[in-house]
Legacy VTK file of the C-alpha trace (Angstrom):
# vtk DataFile Version 3.0
C-alpha trace
ASCII
DATASET POLYDATA
POINTS 137 float
-73.652 76.517 -45.656
-71.915 74.566 -42.871
-70.318 72.237 -45.503
-68.891 75.261 -47.320
-67.480 76.773 -44.043
-65.963 73.342 -43.221
-64.419 73.087 -46.594
-62.934 76.691 -46.483
-61.497 75.928 -43.023
-60.007 72.681 -44.291
-58.437 74.484 -47.339
-56.949 77.178 -45.048
-55.422 74.593 -42.736
-53.766 72.815 -45.646
-52.327 76.123 -47.008
-50.790 76.814 -43.662
-49.483 73.318 -43.121
-47.725 72.981 -46.578
-45.881 76.150 -47.465
-45.392 76.624 -51.186
-41.894 75.739 -52.381
-39.838 78.556 -53.710
-38.168 81.685 -52.630
-39.261 83.074 -49.277
-37.714 86.434 -49.904
-34.998 87.685 -52.226
-31.594 86.195 -51.117
-33.337 83.824 -48.618
-33.389 80.051 -48.674
-36.005 78.065 -50.572
-37.891 75.241 -48.982
-35.777 72.808 -51.085
-32.520 74.345 -49.763
-33.785 74.051 -46.306
-34.669 70.342 -46.765
-31.209 69.710 -48.161
-29.661 71.570 -45.185
-31.773 69.534 -42.856
-30.708 66.211 -44.452
-27.056 67.349 -44.157
-27.623 67.867 -40.366
-29.304 64.436 -39.959
-25.992 62.551 -39.667
-27.447 59.125 -38.780
-30.121 59.560 -41.591
-32.981 58.487 -39.222
-35.221 61.357 -40.316
-34.619 63.411 -37.099
-31.922 65.793 -35.934
-30.937 65.354 -32.323
-28.902 67.956 -30.379
-25.615 66.292 -30.856
-26.117 66.014 -34.602
-27.137 69.673 -34.621
-23.949 70.696 -32.709
-21.722 68.882 -35.154
-23.652 70.494 -38.088
-23.183 73.934 -36.567
-19.468 73.368 -35.916
-19.097 72.403 -39.673
-21.044 75.503 -40.713
-19.071 77.831 -38.430
-15.819 76.413 -39.815
-17.038 77.016 -43.442
-17.860 80.558 -42.735
-14.610 81.339 -40.850
-12.842 82.430 -43.944
-9.650 83.737 -42.213
-9.534 80.565 -39.897
-9.077 82.646 -36.726
-11.823 80.697 -34.952
-13.898 83.882 -34.706
-16.566 85.267 -37.049
-16.509 88.894 -37.883
-19.329 90.928 -39.347
-17.954 90.588 -42.917
-17.985 86.776 -42.560
-21.620 86.824 -41.606
-23.278 88.758 -44.348
-26.590 86.917 -44.041
-27.001 88.052 -40.436
-28.741 91.360 -39.818
-26.848 93.845 -37.721
-29.285 93.419 -34.808
-28.771 89.630 -34.878
-25.037 89.966 -34.898
-25.174 92.250 -31.934
-27.445 89.823 -30.005
-25.203 86.961 -30.824
-22.046 88.706 -29.783
-22.699 88.294 -26.070
-19.413 89.739 -24.947
-19.608 92.758 -27.331
-16.076 92.362 -28.885
-17.538 92.645 -32.382
-16.695 89.114 -33.162
-18.618 85.913 -32.590
-16.853 82.962 -30.987
-17.965 79.338 -31.634
-19.538 79.251 -28.173
-21.572 82.429 -28.942
-22.599 81.010 -32.396
-23.524 77.602 -31.031
-25.532 79.091 -28.066
-27.521 81.277 -30.670
-28.219 78.175 -32.738
-29.128 76.043 -29.763
-31.827 78.621 -28.929
-33.219 77.922 -32.524
-33.107 74.248 -31.809
-35.071 74.611 -28.685
-37.626 76.978 -30.172
-38.083 74.877 -33.173
-38.515 71.649 -31.212
-42.234 72.391 -30.697
-43.181 69.000 -29.212
-40.156 69.098 -26.920
-39.009 65.574 -27.713
-35.290 66.770 -28.038
-35.428 65.970 -31.807
-36.095 68.212 -34.716
-38.372 66.911 -37.406
-38.018 68.204 -40.928
-41.381 69.877 -40.455
-40.317 71.722 -37.265
-36.965 72.795 -38.881
-38.405 74.130 -42.099
-41.385 75.879 -40.366
-39.122 77.676 -37.969
-36.628 78.718 -40.712
-39.453 79.943 -42.948
-41.036 81.921 -40.158
-37.907 84.056 -39.536
-35.301 83.075 -41.983
-32.758 85.796 -41.146
-32.881 85.143 -37.442
-31.866 81.491 -37.789
LINES 1 138
137 0 1 2 3 4 5 6 7 8 9 10 11 12 13 14 15 16 17 18 19 20 21 22 23 24 25 26 27 28 29 30 31 32 33 34 35 36 37 38 39 40 41 42 43 44 45 46 47 48 49 50 51 52 53 54 55 56 57 58 59 60 61 62 63 64 65 66 67 68 69 70 71 72 73 74 75 76 77 78 79 80 81 82 83 84 85 86 87 88 89 90 91 92 93 94 95 96 97 98 99 100 101 102 103 104 105 106 107 108 109 110 111 112 113 114 115 116 117 118 119 120 121 122 123 124 125 126 127 128 129 130 131 132 133 134 135 136
């Protein structure tokens, strides 16, 4: 009986540790897309993303979303963000998100995702956090 319980516990831990690849929700990133995104952010290709690499990645992402090149993101440019998240990110309530506001929101993600607090994001930390709340991040 103890062996069966141990086996079941081990099986559950394995399921939790290794999310099944594929769509998380309709319109959301897949695990493979998140891995590709992480590797893009890992500029020096050492297998970790430090804060400076993450800042550069976020800058590039901000610029790619800023379709009218006004250095501000408006609601229409951020379709993947829920309205509540847009409002939370728009700290000065001007209904636009500056790079500083965008970066600060993403750095909160970096700090929350860095579970072991080594100032580096591992692939596992990045993917787990994005899969837990894909819209928020």
